[in-house]
C-alpha positions in Angstrom: 34.8 4.8 -42.9 36.6 5.7 -39.2 34.9 4.4 -36.3 33.0 6.4 -33.0 35.4 4.7 -31.2 37.7 1.9 -31.3 38.5 -0.8 -28.3 42.3 -2.0 -29.6 44.2 -4.8 -27.8 41.5 -6.7 -25.7 40.7 -10.6 -25.8 37.3 -10.0 -26.6 35.3 -12.9 -24.8 30.8 -14.1 -25.3 29.8 -16.6 -25.3 31.1 -19.2 -28.7 35.0 -18.4 -27.2 37.9 -15.6 -26.8 39.0 -13.5 -29.6 42.2 -11.5 -29.4 41.5 -8.6 -31.7 40.6 -4.3 -31.7 36.7 -4.0 -31.8 35.0 -1.0 -33.7 32.0 1.0 -33.2 29.5 3.3 -35.0 26.5 4.3 -34.0 26.3 2.9 -30.9 26.2 -0.6 -32.4 29.4 -3.0 -32.6 30.8 -2.0 -36.7 34.1 -4.5 -37.1 36.5 -6.8 -35.5 39.8 -7.6 -36.4 43.2 -6.3 -36.5 44.9 -3.4 -37.0 40.8 -1.7 -37.3 40.7 2.3 -39.3 40.8 5.4 -37.6 38.0 6.2 -34.7 37.2 9.8 -32.9 38.2 7.9 -29.4 40.1 4.8 -28.9 40.3 2.7 -25.8 43.9 0.8 -24.9 42.4 -3.0 -23.8 45.7 -3.8 -23.6 46.2 -6.9 -21.9 42.4 -6.9 -20.6 39.4 -9.0 -21.0 36.3 -7.0 -23.1 32.7 -8.6 -22.3 28.9 -7.9 -23.6 27.5 -5.6 -20.7 25.5 -7.7 -18.3 22.2 -8.7 -18.8 20.6 -8.9 -14.9 17.3 -10.6 -15.8 15.3 -10.8 -12.4 15.9 -7.1 -10.3 13.3 -4.8 -8.3 13.8 -1.5 -9.1 10.5 0.8 -8.0 8.4 -1.1 -6.6 5.6 -1.5 -4.3 5.5 -5.6 -2.5 2.6 -7.1 -1.2 2.6 -5.4 2.0 3.6 -1.8 0.9 6.7 -1.8 1.0 8.4 0.3 -1.9 12.0 -0.8 -2.5 14.9 1.9 -1.7 16.1 1.3 -4.5 14.1 3.4 -7.9 14.9 2.6 -11.5 17.1 5.3 -11.7 19.1 4.7 -8.7 18.9 0.9 -9.4 20.5 1.8 -13.0 23.2 3.9 -11.7 24.2 0.9 -9.4 23.9 -1.4 -11.8 26.6 -0.3 -14.6 29.0 0.7 -12.1 29.6 -2.8 -11.8 29.6 -3.8 -15.8 25.3 -5.0 -15.2 24.2 -2.1 -18.9 20.4 -3.8 -19.5 18.0 -5.1 -16.4 14.8 -6.3 -16.4 12.8 -5.2 -13.5 9.0 -5.8 -13.3 5.7 -4.2 -13.4 3.9 -5.6 -10.2 0.1 -6.4 -10.1 -1.6 -6.1 -7.3 -5.7 -8.0 -6.2 -8.0 -5.7 -8.0 -4.7 -4.1 -10.3 -4.8 -3.8 -13.6 -2.5 -5.8 -15.8 -2.3 -3.0 -18.1 -2.1 -0.1 -15.6 0.6 -1.0 -14.0 2.8 -1.5 -16.8 1.6 1.5 -18.2 3.0 3.6 -14.8 6.3 1.4 -14.5 7.3 2.2 -18.0 6.5 5.9 -17.9 8.7 6.0 -15.0 10.7 3.8 -16.1 11.6 6.1 -19.0 12.5 9.4 -17.3 14.9 7.2 -14.6 16.4 4.8 -16.7 20.4 5.5 -17.3 21.0 2.7 -19.4 18.2 -0.3 -22.0 16.0 -2.2 -20.3 13.0 -4.4 -20.6 10.6 -5.8 -18.1 8.1 -8.3 -16.7 5.2 -8.1 -15.2 4.2 -10.0 -11.8 0.4 -11.5 -12.5 -1.3 -12.2 -9.2 -5.6 -12.0 -10.3 -6.0 -13.5 -14.0 -9.9 -13.2 -13.3 -12.5 -10.3 -15.9 -10.2 -8.4 -18.5 -7.0 -9.2 -17.4 -6.4 -11.8 -20.2 -6.6 -9.2 -22.9 -4.1 -6.9 -20.9 -1.6 -9.7 -21.0 -2.2 -9.9 -24.5 -2.0 -5.8 -25.5 1.4 -6.0 -22.6 2.8 -8.9 -24.0 1.9 -7.1 -27.8 3.9 -4.2 -26.3 7.1 -6.1 -25.3 7.1 -7.3 -22.5 9.8 -9.3 -21.4 8.0 -12.5 -19.3 5.3 -13.3 -17.0 5.7 -13.9 -13.2 3.7 -16.0 -10.1 4.0 -17.0 -7.0 3.3 -20.2 -5.4 3.6 -18.9 -2.2 2.8 -15.9 0.1 -1.4 -14.7 0.9 -1.0 -12.1 -1.3 0.1 -13.2 -4.6 0.1 -16.7 -4.8 -1.8 -18.2 -8.0 -1.9 -22.1 -7.6 -3.8 -24.7 -9.5 -6.7 -23.5 -12.7 -5.4 -20.0 -11.6 -1.7 -21.1 -12.3 -2.4 -22.9 -15.0 -4.3 -20.1 -16.8 -1.6 -18.0 -16.8 0.5 -20.5 -17.7 -1.7 -20.9 -20.8 -2.1 -17.7 -22.0 2.0 -16.5 -21.8 2.8 -19.7 -24.0 -0.1 -18.1 -26.3 1.8 -14.9 -26.4 5.7 -16.8 -26.7 6.3 -15.3 -23.5 8.2 -18.1 -20.7 6.4 -17.6 -17.1 8.7 -17.0 -14.1 8.4 -18.7 -11.0 8.6 -18.2 -7.1 8.5 -21.8 -7.0 8.2 -22.7 -3.1 5.1 -24.9 -1.6 3.2 -23.0 0.6 1.0 -25.5 2.5 4.9 -26.3 3.8 5.9 -22.5 4.0 2.5 -22.2 5.7 2.9 -24.5 8.0 6.6 -24.5 8.7 6.2 -20.7 9.8 3.3 -21.5 11.9 4.3 -24.2 14.0 7.6 -21.5 14.4 5.2 -19.0 15.9 3.2 -21.3 18.2 6.4 -22.7 19.6 7.4 -18.7 20.5 10.6 -19.0 17.6 10.6 -15.8 16.8 14.1 -15.1 14.8 15.2 -15.1 12.2 16.9 -18.5 11.7 12.6 -19.6 12.0 12.7 -18.1 8.0 14.5 -21.0 6.9 13.1 -23.1 8.8 9.3 -22.6 6.9 11.1 -22.3 4.0 12.9 -25.3 3.6 14.9 -26.7 1.1 11.4 -29.3 1.4 9.4 -26.5 0.2 11.6 -25.1 -2.7 12.4 -29.1 -3.9 8.3 -29.2 -3.5 8.0 -25.5 -5.1 9.9 -26.5 -8.6 8.3 -29.7 -9.1 5.0 -28.3 -9.2 5.9 -25.3 -11.5 7.2 -27.8 -13.7 4.4 -30.3 -13.8 2.4 -27.1 -13.9 4.5 -25.9 -17.6 4.8 -29.8 -18.8 0.9 -30.1 -18.4 0.1 -26.4 -21.0 3.7 -26.8 -23.5 4.5 -23.6 -21.7 8.3 -22.4 -20.8 9.6 -22.4 -17.0 11.8 -20.0 -15.9 12.5 -21.2 -11.8 13.5 -17.8 -10.2 16.5 -17.6 -7.9 17.1 -21.7 -6.9 19.1 -22.2 -4.5 19.2 -26.2 -3.7 20.8 -28.4 -6.0 18.4 -30.9 -5.5 15.5 -28.0 -7.6 17.9 -28.1 -10.4 18.3 -31.9 -10.7 14.2 -31.2 -11.0 14.6 -29.2 -13.8 17.5 -30.9 -14.9 15.6 -33.9 -15.8 12.2 -32.4 -16.5 14.5 -30.4 -19.9 15.5 -34.2 -20.8 12.7 -34.9 -21.2 11.4 -32.4 -23.5 10.3 -29.3 -20.8 11.2 -25.8 -21.8 13.3 -24.7 -18.3 15.4 -22.1 -17.6 16.8 -22.2 -14.3 18.5 -19.0 -12.7 20.4 -19.1 -9.8 21.5 -16.1 -7.6 25.9 -15.0 -5.7 24.5 -15.1 -2.7 23.5 -18.4 -2.8 26.9 -19.2 -3.7 28.8 -16.9 -1.3 26.3 -16.3 1.6 25.6 -19.0 4.9 22.5 -19.8 6.2 25.0 -19.9 9.4 24.3 -15.9 9.9 20.5 -16.1 10.4 21.7 -17.4 13.2 21.6 -14.3 15.3 20.0 -11.4 17.0 17.5 -9.6 14.4 19.5 -6.9 13.9 21.9 -8.4 12.9 20.6 -11.3 11.0 18.2 -9.0 8.9 20.3 -8.1 6.7 21.1 -11.9 4.7 16.9 -12.5 4.7 15.7 -13.5 1.2 13.3 -16.1 0.3 14.5 -19.0 -0.3 16.6 -18.1 2.3 20.6 -18.6 2.3 21.3 -22.3 2.7 24.6 -24.5 3.4 28.2 -25.4 2.2 26.9 -28.6 0.1 24.1 -26.3 -1.2 27.0 -23.5 -2.2 29.0 -26.9 -3.9 26.4 -28.2 -5.5 25.2 -25.4 -7.4 29.2 -24.9 -7.8 28.8 -28.0 -9.8 26.0 -27.4 -11.7 27.0 -24.5 -13.0 29.8 -26.4 -14.4 27.1 -28.8 -15.9 25.4 -25.9 -17.7 22.5 -27.1 -15.4 21.9 -23.7 -14.8 21.1 -21.5 -17.3 22.0 -18.3 -15.4 22.8 -15.8 -13.3 20.3 -12.9 -11.9 20.9 -11.1 -8.7 17.3 -10.6 -7.6 18.3 -7.5 -6.2 15.7 -6.9 -3.6 16.9 -3.5 -1.6 14.9 -2.9 1.2 16.3 -0.6 4.1 17.1 -1.5 7.2 13.8 0.7 8.8 11.9 -1.3 6.0 13.6 -4.5 7.3 13.0 -4.1 10.7 9.6 -2.4 11.1 9.8 -3.3 14.5 13.1 -2.4 15.3 14.9 -5.7 17.5 11.4 -6.9 18.4 10.7 -7.5 14.6 9.5 -11.2 14.3 10.6 -12.8 11.1 7.3 -13.5 10.6 7.2 -9.4 9.7 10.7 -9.2 8.4 11.1 -7.8 5.3 12.7 -10.2 2.8 15.1 -9.5 0.2 18.5 -8.9 -0.3 20.5 -5.8 -2.3 23.3 -7.1 -5.1 22.9 -5.0 -8.8 26.1 -3.7 -8.3 28.2 -6.6 -7.1 26.5 -9.6 -9.4 29.3 -10.0 -11.5 32.3 -10.0 -9.4 30.4 -12.2 -6.6 30.1 -14.4 -10.1 33.8 -14.7 -10.5 34.8 -14.6 -7.2 33.0 -18.0 -6.4 33.2 -20.1 -10.0 36.0 -18.3 -11.6 38.7 -17.6 -9.5 37.8 -19.8 -7.2 35.9 -22.2 -9.3 35.5 -24.9 -12.3 33.8 -22.0 -14.5 36.3 -19.9 -17.1 35.5 -16.6 -18.9 33.9 -17.8 -21.8 31.2 -19.2 -19.1 31.3 -16.4 -17.0 29.9 -14.5 -20.2 27.6 -17.1 -20.3 25.7 -16.7 -17.5 25.7 -13.6 -16.6 25.2 -11.5 -19.8 24.3 -14.2 -22.9 22.0 -16.3 -21.2 19.7 -13.5 -19.5 19.9 -12.0 -22.4 17.9 -14.6 -24.4 15.4 -15.6 -21.6 14.4 -12.3 -22.0 14.0 -12.8 -25.6 17.3 -9.2 -26.4 19.7 -11.8 -27.7 21.8 -11.3 -30.0 21.1 -7.6 -29.8 22.3 -8.0 -26.1 24.0 -10.0 -24.5 27.1 -10.5 -28.0 29.9 -9.7 -29.2 28.4 -9.9 -33.0 29.0 -7.5 -35.3 25.1 -5.5 -35.1 25.2 -5.6 -31.1 24.3 -2.7 -29.5 27.9 -2.1 -28.0 27.5 -3.2 -24.4 30.4 -3.4 -23.7 33.1 -4.2 -20.4 36.6 -4.4 -19.8 37.6 -6.5 -16.6 40.2 -6.4 -14.7 40.5 -9.1 -12.2 42.1 -7.5 -9.1 40.7 -7.6 -5.9 38.6 -5.3 -3.8 37.4 -5.8 -0.7 33.5 -4.4 -0.6 32.2 -1.5 1.4 28.5 -0.3 1.1 30.1 3.2 0.5 31.5 2.6 -2.4 28.5 1.3 -3.6 26.2 3.5 -5.5 22.7 1.7 -4.3 20.4 3.1 -1.9 20.2 0.8 0.1 22.2 1.8 3.3 24.6 -1.4 3.9 25.6 -5.0 2.0 25.8 -8.2 2.9 28.6 -8.4 1.8 30.8 -6.1 3.3 34.0 -6.7 4.7 34.4 -10.0 1.7 37.1 -9.8 -0.9 35.8 -10.1 -4.2 37.8 -10.9 -7.8 37.7 -8.9 -11.2 35.9 -5.9 -11.6 34.8 -3.4 -14.4 37.5 -0.7 -15.4 35.4 0.8 -18.3 31.7 0.1 -18.7 30.5 1.1 -22.4 27.1 2.1 -22.8 25.3 2.3 -26.6 28.5 3.0 -27.5 29.5 6.0 -24.8 32.0 5.4 -22.5 30.6 6.2 -18.8 32.7 4.4 -16.6 36.1 5.0 -17.1 39.4 4.0 -14.9 35.8 2.8 -12.6 35.1 6.3 -11.7 32.3 8.2 -14.2 33.7 9.8 -16.7 32.6 13.7 -16.7 29.7 14.2 -18.3 28.6 10.9 -19.3 25.4 9.2 -19.5 24.5 8.2 -15.5 25.2 11.9 -14.6 21.4 12.7 -13.2 20.8 15.1 -15.3 21.1 12.2 -18.0 18.0 10.2 -16.5 16.2 8.4 -19.1 19.1 7.5 -21.6 18.1 4.2 -21.6 16.0 2.9 -23.9 12.9 0.1 -23.6 13.5 -2.8 -24.7 10.9 -5.7 -26.3 11.4 -8.8 -26.2 11.7 -10.3 -29.5 
């Protein structure tokens, strides 16, 4: 039987190692791996290039309303379009419950919009801020529908769940087989730091880093681990920015706590010094936790190499400059929207920081951007692997260098904090569900990421 597509002569890389072979695709799945595979309707020459599983981004914010009422600049269409251009073929965004909202209603709404707009496959997490009334029963319903994880915040007045409320959510998630993703910063330290800076009249962007201190992260991570350890839940530590917090996660894992530790490319490449500027120049670099310094970046790279960090997600939080600066240049650090775009550049950023200039190899790279994110979301080995029967989501990877410019990207944000940075490594061909959608870095005419084919992506229930 012939194949729909054969990728010939590539170096196949997944978390298990490197193999020189052809890869045959049939009905959107990997059907065979071997040398000199038979005839195919279409062929791709991969000689001299790595062939890796499509990236899985387990932490993105698309089509989401923030606690302040801001809607992300990217909806499910523009966000998924941007992701696939960067070699990510599966994304897992959030359905966001705010106080008083129904968990079931916000999940149904998000899934409905995703069905209409997503051009690549996707899962869905749910943010829980209110666990009173019917919430427990609704969480059971959405867990049964395949939600990937529950997310809670330990800080932010409109979002935070602490103490007994957080424990109740963790116990419910545990009973439904779901990890609990935690934005782990100690609210008391964040609020104390913020209030002191405001009282002192220090209202610039640098004060954001003062209020969201390293100690606030360490304390929040310790609290999240303690909560999970108390009830036997799986805790997914989101966007960890300091090596000391990773050490807390590693120590907990060593004593039997089920911990997933995530970091993001901006903590590996950008510097807190960018916040020591006028607000209109610093705003593109505002995120929570904030950017850190050289010692933090080096420490995170070391812990990527040791395996103490499980995965690298983008935490794509796309807000326009108008949203970041609602009062223009007079916006204070406490008023500015927080979050960085990065869904399209995630693979190239990590490759540059950790492979080209760092201690990792391509097997490590695939583990961090594809295999482990898929495992965290209950999607492996369908996603994130080159196993027979896995979805044919694939990337041909090239080691060439390029300079980042937002006009070359495909999100809807209007800027990138990586403007002018030279990166090494990028996708040349991207295959989604067995269909070549990007070739030589350009959209294939009539392929699945044309606007007329929004909604071609499929929802992936957690397994």
